[in-house]
C-alpha positions as CSV (number, residue, x, y, z in Angstrom):
1,M,-38.8,22.0,-42.0
2,S,-36.8,24.9,-40.6
3,A,-33.7,24.5,-38.4
4,A,-34.0,25.5,-34.7
5,P,-32.3,28.8,-33.9
6,D,-28.8,28.4,-32.3
7,A,-29.9,30.1,-29.1
8,L,-32.2,27.2,-28.3
9,W,-29.0,24.9,-28.2
10,E,-26.5,26.9,-26.5
11,V,-24.9,25.3,-23.5
12,R,-23.7,27.7,-20.7
13,A,-21.3,26.7,-18.0
14,P,-22.8,27.4,-14.4
15,E,-21.5,30.6,-12.8
16,P,-18.8,30.1,-10.1
17,S,-19.8,30.0,-6.7
18,A,-18.5,30.6,-3.5
19,E,-20.0,27.7,-1.8
20,Y,-18.8,24.1,-2.7
21,H,-21.4,21.4,-3.2
22,P,-19.9,18.3,-3.9
23,V,-21.9,15.6,-6.0
24,R,-22.6,12.1,-4.4
25,D,-22.8,9.0,-6.3
26,R,-26.6,8.2,-6.0
27,R,-26.1,4.5,-6.2
28,T,-23.8,4.3,-3.4
29,D,-24.5,7.7,-1.6
30,R,-20.8,7.7,-0.9
31,R,-18.4,10.6,-1.9
32,S,-15.5,10.0,-4.3
33,T,-12.2,11.7,-5.0
34,V,-14.1,13.1,-8.2
35,D,-16.1,15.2,-5.9
36,F,-13.0,16.8,-4.6
37,T,-10.6,17.1,-7.6
38,P,-9.1,20.4,-7.6
39,E,-8.3,22.8,-10.3
40,F,-5.0,22.7,-12.1
41,G,-2.3,24.1,-10.0
42,S,-3.8,23.6,-6.9
43,I,-4.8,20.6,-4.4
44,T,-7.4,19.3,-2.0
45,M,-6.2,18.6,1.4
46,F,-8.2,16.5,3.9
47,S,-7.3,17.5,7.3
48,T,-8.5,17.6,11.0
49,S,-8.3,20.7,13.2
50,W,-5.7,19.0,15.7
51,C,-3.4,17.5,13.0
52,G,0.1,18.9,13.2
53,Y,1.3,17.5,10.0
54,C,-1.8,19.3,8.2
55,R,-0.6,22.5,10.0
56,R,2.8,22.1,8.7
57,L,2.0,21.3,5.1
58,K,-0.6,24.3,5.1
59,S,2.1,26.6,6.4
60,Q,4.6,25.4,3.6
61,L,1.9,25.7,0.7
62,D,1.2,29.1,2.0
63,A,4.9,30.2,2.0
64,Q,5.2,28.7,-1.5
65,G,2.0,30.3,-2.7
66,I,0.5,27.0,-3.7
67,G,-3.4,27.1,-3.7
68,Y,-5.3,24.5,-1.7
69,T,-8.8,23.7,-0.6
70,E,-8.9,22.4,3.0
71,V,-11.8,19.9,3.9
72,N,-11.9,18.9,7.6
73,I,-13.0,15.3,7.9
74,E,-14.6,15.9,11.2
75,E,-17.0,18.4,9.9
76,V,-17.8,17.4,6.3
77,E,-20.0,14.4,6.0
78,G,-18.7,11.3,4.2
79,T,-15.1,12.8,3.9
80,A,-13.7,10.5,6.9
81,E,-15.0,7.5,5.0
82,L,-13.4,8.6,1.7
83,V,-10.2,9.3,3.3
84,A,-10.2,5.8,5.0
85,S,-11.0,4.3,1.6
86,L,-8.0,5.8,0.2
87,N,-5.8,4.8,3.2
88,G,-6.4,1.1,3.5
89,G,-9.1,1.8,6.1
90,N,-7.3,4.3,8.1
91,Q,-8.3,8.1,8.4
92,T,-5.0,9.3,7.8
93,V,-4.5,13.2,7.2
94,P,-3.3,14.9,5.5
95,T,-4.4,13.3,2.4
96,V,-4.1,15.2,-0.8
97,I,-6.0,15.0,-4.1
98,F,-4.2,16.3,-7.2
99,P,-5.7,17.8,-10.3
100,D,-5.3,14.7,-12.2
101,G,-7.3,12.7,-9.6
102,S,-4.2,11.0,-8.0
103,T,-3.8,11.1,-4.1
104,A,-1.0,11.1,-1.6
105,T,-1.0,10.6,2.3
106,N,1.1,12.9,4.1
107,P,3.1,14.2,1.2
108,S,6.1,16.5,1.5
109,L,6.1,20.0,-0.1
110,A,8.6,18.7,-2.6
111,D,6.2,15.8,-3.4
112,V,3.4,18.3,-3.8
113,K,5.4,20.6,-6.2
114,T,6.7,17.7,-8.1
115,R,3.2,16.3,-8.7
116,L,1.7,19.7,-9.7
117,A,4.3,20.3,-12.2
118,A,3.8,17.0,-13.8
């Protein structure tokens, strides 16, 4: 019996894509924080177009050069429910997800910087 060539067992990471396609839990068909967990050094921020606190945090993040992905809960299906599940039933924004999977609601810039440095 001969060994299989290594090439048959090679596992490759998918090519990075400019589009974001979150995965859903097929058992519940709901989104989870895992779907939106950001890369190290950045955050995912759930927002709305009319949220003044969201605009303020985005402006502060931009000024500090902190990377973020903004997800508008009024435009991305399932995210309003996800935000509500993180905030005791309230769709409070900005809600932020950190690379370690933890979350914060309406965090200050100092809170974001501290949590990213941890």
